[in-house]
N, C-alpha and C positions, 0 to 999 in steps of 0.2 A: 549934034550928035551926043556930045557929052550932057545936055540939056536934056534930049531924051532919055537916055540911061539912067538921070539923077529920077527920072519920073516917073519910070518904070519900076525903079527899084522902090522910089516911097509908095507906089501903090503896091505893091509887094508888101510892103512892111505894114502897109495900114491893115493887107487883107490879113497878114500872120494876128495883126494885133485882135483883129475883130472875131478872129477864129478862139484865139486864146480867148480873149474874153465871153464869148457866148460858150463854150467849154466850162470855165470858172462859174458862170451865172448858171448852166446845170448843175455843174457838181453842188454847187449852193443849194441849189432847188431839192436835189438828192437828199443831202445833209438834214434839211428843216424837213422835209418830209419823213425820212426815218427817225428823228428825235422825235417828233410830233407823234407816230404812232409807237414810239416807246414809252411816252409819257401818258398815252391812252389805253395802254395795255394791262393795265391794272395790275403791274407788278409791284414785288414790295418796294421800298424806296432805296436800299441798297442796292438792286439790281438795278433800277432805272437808271441811277446815276453810273453803275460802272458802264451800263452801254454807250449814255450819253458822252461820256469821256471817251470812249474807246472809239465813238464815230469822230467826234471833235480831233482827238488828238493822234491817231492813226490815220493819216489819208490816204482814201483810196482802199488799202486793206482792211482800215476798220468799218467800212460801208460793205464790203465782200465777207466779212466777219460775222456782221450781224446779218447778211441777208440768208447766209448758209444756217447759221445757229443760233442766232439769236430772235427769230421771229417764232409768236405763238400760235405753231401751229395749230395745237389743241385748239384752243380758245375760236382761233378762227371756223375750224372744220368740222370739229365737233357737236353734234345737237345738243342743246340743254335742255333741263326740264319746260322750259316757256315753250320752245320752237317746236317740241313735241306736243304740247298741248295744243299748240295753234293747229296743228298736223290732225288731231283727233277733232274734228270738226264735227257738226250736229249729223252731220250725213253718216256717219259711221257711228257714232256716240248713240244713235238711236236703235241698233243692233245689238246693244253691248245687253246680257244677260243680268237680270238681277238675282243675287245669290237666292236660294230655296231657304227658308227657314228652317228645316228640318237637313240642312246639309251639318255633315260631321264636323265638328268646332277642327279637328287635324286638316280637312280640305279646305275648308275656311281660313285658316292661319296661311297656308300655300296659296290660295288666291292673294289674300292680302300683300303677302311676301312678292311676289310678280308683280304687283299693283305698284309697287314702293319701289321694287328695284329696276326694273324695266317699262312700268307705264302698261303693262299689260292686261286688258281687260278681258271676262269670260265671255264668250261668243256661242249659243246654244244653235241648235239644230242643223249641226254639221255631219257630214260623213266623212269618216277619216280613215286612211289606207298607210301603215309603214313599210318602208322598204329598208332592210339590211342587205339583200342583193342589190347590186348596180345595174345588175343585168333587166332586172323587174322596172327599176327607176329610169331607166333611160328609154326603153322601150314605150312604158306608157309615157313620159313626157315628148317622146316622139308623135304619139296617136294625138294626144291633146293638141301639139301644134299644129298638125294635119286636120284635125276638128274646127282650129280658130276660124271664128267669124267678124274678128273686128279689130284684135289687138292680141299681140302676144309681147309682153314685159319680161325680162330677165335679167338678174343682178347674178355675178356671180365671182368669189376671188380670182378662181383659175377656171380657165377653158383652152385645152391642150390642141395643139396642132398634131394631133392623131387619129386614128381614124374614128375614135368615138366624138372627139371633136368638132372634126371635118363633116361627120354622121348628122349631128345637131346644126352645123350651120347650113348644110344643105336643105333641111327641111326649114331653117327659117328665111331662106335665101327665097325657096318655094313660096313659103306664105308670104312674103312681102309682094311677090309677083303676079298673085291671089288679090293684092290689094289690102291686104291686113297690115296695120300698123305694127311694124315689130322694132321694139327697144330694146338693145344691150349694153348694160353697164359692166366692165369688168373690172377688176384690181390693175394697177399699172405695176406693181411688183410681184404681185403674183403669178402674170404671165410676163413675165421677164425674158424668159427662154422661146416665146412665140414670134414667130418672126412677123414683121409688120403686114407681110403682103395677104396675110391669112385676115386680119382685119379689114383689107384695100379691099379684099374680093366680097367680105358681108354687106360695105359699101357700095361696092358697084354692084351688088344685088336689090340693093334697096332696103339695107337695113341700117338702122338708125344706130350706130355703134360710139360708146365714147369711154376713155379710161377715163377711172377713178383716180383723180389728185396725181397726176403725170408727174415721175420724177428724173428730173433730166440730167442732173451731176450724181448719179448711184452712190459714189464713193465721200461726196462732200455734205450731201444733203442730210437732214434729219426727219425729210420727210416719208423715211421708208418705216418709222415707226407708227403711221399713224394711218392703218389699211383698211380698206374694206372686204371682211370674212362673211360678207352675209351669202346664203344661195339660195335664191328667190326666184319664183315663177309663179307669173297670172297672167291667165287667159281668159281674156273677153270680161274680167271680173267676176268669175264664176269657178273657177279652177284656180287651185293654189299648189305649191309646193314650197317647202322649207325644211333645212335640216343640215347634214353636214357635208353631202356629199358634193364632189367639184363636177366639172364635165370634162373627164379624162377615162383612156385605157385601163389604167391602174382599179380603179373602183370597178370593173368587171374582171378583169384575168389577177388583180393583185400585183406583187411588187417582190422582185427579189425571191421569189419561189414562196411567199406565203400571200395570205388572205388580206384583202383589205378591209377591214371592220368599220364601217360606219350607217350612218341612221339619216334616212330622209323622209320626209310624209308628204299625202298627196291628202287634197281635202276640198269639199265641195260644201259652200253655205255662206253664213254671216262673217264667219272670222277671215273668211277672202278679204272683205274692205279691210281689214288691219294691218294688212299688208300693204 
């Protein structure tokens, strides 16, 4: 009897030791992986050494501190010039409009400025319309979604779960049920107040929905600083929308007794390829 008890206790002790070694090995892997990430992150030497010391000298807490505050999110998520150049493939560049010789210098300077700041190229042969009224913007957007034949791609900072947001959601679900490829990218921080069942309904309706850079620990994570403020729509590669209006009721009725002033544009032509 005593022998059996001794064997059982020995087995339990061995299991505990194995578990402890597995945890230590996993923690060592995390430490080495984090140190490697710090050294490859192209930081200033002083910052690199500081983060390595934090990870090594403050067990567990140092790793958590690095995860929440030390990762270089800008380098990981923000496109650099080389990435943008790769996106501007030959299929897009062939639509770029060469600058006419008789273009006034003041306009030529603006074009060159846009090229240098945001790598925006000029495109010719476009039919453009501007909206300062949210009602006109939403009505035309719904009409284009209803006329889509192949795909509808949307990218917005905010879509609210209000009458306007639900109206657009219904139009997207209807398009998906017609066999149209519908993709929607929304910003996770911009839609913090939107309940998850709103997006779940879109997914159940056949819409491909994804949040941009989700933030799981809002009070601790510094990823709230790197957000997607774009408001872009592309329908069938022929119609494009871009501007400052999100999908929300306040862009139609105003807010707190005042009118909401913003600008959006719709265009058809070669410029759609730049989106």
